[in-house]
N, C-alpha and C positions, 0 to 999 in steps of 0.2 A: 375734504378740505386738505390742501397741501400746505404743510407748515414746516417751520424750522424748529429744531430742538434747541437744547441749551448749548451755549458756547459757539453758536454759529454753525453747528453740524446739522445736516439735513436728515429728516426722519426717513424710515424705510419706505413710506408710501411714495415720496418723490423719486426714490431710487428705483422702485418698481415702474413708475411712470416713464422714466427715461429708458429703462430696459426695453420698453415696448418698441423703441425705434428700430431695434434689430429685426423686428417683424416686417418693417416696411422697406428694408434695404435688400429686397429680393427682386428677381426678374419678373415675378407676378405675385404681388401681395395678396390678391384675391385667391390664388391657388393655394398659397400658404395658409390662408384662413379657411380653406375648404369651402369657398363660396361660389366657385365657378358653376354655371348652370349646366344641367345635363342635356337639355333640349333647347337650342337657341330659337326654335320656331314657336315655342310655347310662350304666350303673352306674359304669364306670371313669371316665367324664368327670365325673360328679357327685362321686365321691369325690375325684378329683384337684383339682377346683375348691375343694372345701371344705378339703382339706388345704393347698392353696397359699394360700387366703385366710388361714388361720391362720399359715402360714409367712411371708407378706408382712408381716402385723402384728407377728409375733415379731421379724423382722429390724429393722423400724422401731423397735420397743421396745428392742432390743439396742443399736442405734446411739445412741439417745437416752440409754440407761443409761450408755453409755460417755462421752457428753458430760457427763452429770451427775457421773460419777466424777472427770473432770478438773476440773470446777468445785469439787467438794468438797475436792480436794487443795490448792486455792488459797484465799486469803483475799479478802474483799471490799475490803480495804485496797488502795489503788492500787499500792503497790510489790510486791504479791504476787499480783495478779490475772492470770487467764488469760481472754482474750476469744476465744471460739470463733466468734462471729457478728458480722458488721458491723452498725452501727446504722442499717440501712436497713429500711424496712417494705414494700418493693415485693414483690408476690406473684410466685411462680414464673411464668415466661413460658409454660411447657409444662403448666399445670395441667389442661388438657383432654386431655392426652396427645398423643404424637407420631402422625404418620400411620402407618398400619399397614404401608405399603410402604417406609418410610424408617427406617433404623437410626439412632437418636439416642444418641451416646456420652455417658457421664457426664463432665462437666467437672470435672477434679480441680484446676485452677488457680484457678478462680473461688471466692472466699470466700463461703460461704453467709451469707444475711442473716437477721435476726430475722423478716422477712416470711414465711420458710418455717415458722418455729415458730408464728406466729399462724395461718397457713393450715392447718397440721396440727391446731391446736386446733379450728378450725371443722370441718374434715373429720372428725376423730375424734369430735366431739360428734354430728354428723349420723349417722355410722356407728353410734355407740352406740345412738341411738334406734331405728335400723332393726333392729339385732340384738336390742334389748330387746323390740320388738314381735313379732319372729319367735319369740323365746324364750317370750314370754307365750302366743302362739297355740299353740305346740307343746305347752306344758304343759297348756293347756286341752283340746286334742285328745286328749292321752294319758289324761287323766282320764275322757274320754267317748268313747273309741275305738269302743266297741260301738255307739254311736249315730251315727257318722259316715256320710255318704252313701256308697254303694258305689263310686262313681267316685273319690271322694277316697281311700278305702281302697286302691283299685286303683293309684292314682297313687303312694301311699306305698310300696306293695309293689314297684312297678316300679323304684324307686330302689335296691332290694336284689337284683333279679333281672336277670341278663344277657339272658334271653329274655323279652320282654314278654308274649308269648302264653301263657307258663307260668302267669301269674296266674289265668287263667280255669280252669285245670285243678286248682286246689287248693281245699280246702274253705273255707268262710267263717271257721271258727275259725283255720285256718292263715293266712288273709289278715289277720285281726285281730292275730295274733301277730307277723307280719311288719311290720304297720303300727306296732305298739308298738315293735319294735326300731328301726325307722326314726325314730320320734319321739324315742326316747331318745338316738339318735345325734345328731339335730338339736339337742336340748336341750343335750347336752354340748358340741357344737361352738359353739353360741351362747354358752354360759357362758364358754368359753375366750376367745372374741372380746370379750365384755363386759369380762372381766378385762384383756385387752390394751389395749382402747380406754381404759379407766379409767387404766391405768398410763401410757399415752402422754400422755394429757391432764395427769395429775399431773406427769410429768417435763417436759413442755413448759412448764407454768406455772413450775416451778422454774427452768428455763433462762432463761425470759423475765424473771422477777423478778431473778435474779442479774445479768443483763446490764443491765437498766434501772437497778438500784440502782447499778451501777458507772458507767454512762455519765452518769446524771443527778445523781449525788451526788459521786462520788469523782474522776471524770475531769476533767482540765484540758485543754480543747480548744486546738488551735493557733490562733494569731491570723491565720493565712494566709487569704487570700480563696478559696483552692482548696477544693473540696468533693468528697466521695465521689460526689455526684450528677453532677459534671461529667464529660464524656466524656474518655476517655483516662487516667483516674486509675488508677494501678497500686497494688496492695496490698503493704504491707511486713510483714515478720514481726515487727518489734519497733517499739515507739513510745517515744521518749525524752521524758520529761516535762521541758520546758525550765525549769520553775519550781523544782521540787524536786530535780531531778537523779536521781529514781528511775526505774528501768527497769520498764516494764509488760511482763510476759510475755504475749504475745498470739499468737493463731493467725490470721495473715493480716489483722490490723487495720492499715489504712493511716492516713495522716494524716486525722484527724477534726477538722473545723473547728467553730466555733461555729454556723455555718449548718446543719451536719449535725445537731447536737444540737437546734437549734430545730425543724428538720423532724421529727426523731424525736419530740419532745414532741407536735407536732400530729398526727402519724400514729398514735401510740399512743392518744391520746385518741379518734381517729376509729375505730380498728380494734378497740379493746378496750372497747367501750361496754357499756351496761346489758343490751342484748339478748344479747350473747355471754356476759357474766357470768352471766346468769340460766340460760342453757343449761348452762353448766358446773356451776352449783350444782344444777340438776335432775339432771344426770348423777350427781353424788355421792349425791343422795337416792335415786334409783332403784337405783343399784348397792348401796348399803347395804341396801336392801330385799331385793334378790335374793340377795346373798352374805353378808349380816350382817357385813360388814367395813367398816371406816372408812378414809377416805383423807384426804390433806392438801389436797384441792382447795379447800375453803372457806377454809382458812387462807392458802393461796397467793394466791387471788383477793383476799382482804382485804389482803394485803401489797402486791400490785400496785395495788389501789385506793388504798391509802395513798400510794404513790409518785405516782399520778396527781393526788392532791390537792395535792401539792407543786408541780406544774407548772401 
């Protein structure tokens, strides 16, 4: 159970929960978690990878959903805000994944930055397009399975049979039936992944919008020359607004200077440009076409774009 401690401060368990996000901000989260299969032709390995691919995305979605729930419990007004991410836009240092022979522990003490959220946006958008193309191809093959090349039918069957040589011993009608089963399984798997990617994107946009709104509109920076970007800065659990006397309930936000906010404005403008915005809007358009469901992606992109105009 994830709870808040006394005085609005968050307990270590939520801190550890959010620290997991750095695990998903890599080029291949499955590789980072050492779950890539050794033999793609083995039916158990194929099933395991597909199941774990869904599981990894589901865990990421759950962590983001929890972050969103914390933000929804608070107000955007400064005296009632909860800050979960620091106003830094640096990308994760391990985005290409750790070395396979080195165990990389999750850092529970380091406060996650908004850079992780932006990186997850880019990563999830790219994954969405990959899953969408795979889904489209599988649907097309399912409709014309009787006309697929024999080798392709055999490959589809092998994903469902533990003994690859057994494919040659069954009739063509049985092979087509197995191929259809495999394609249906692929379509369902990709549909789940498309849904999760869309949800991750939508939730990341909400988290980014709420933090930018707070930092750029409501937050009163310290006049100190120190910056979060300076070496040796330690994060504090609470920030006292010296001007209004209000206490901001924050999750690991340390002293934020005017220099930090100036850097945030520059980094947001550079990292959330027209190219990324177009990709996110394309995701919403394609997802609505596949699932006939609507999302808040366009509305959230519009709100963030409105904040960018203010800076």
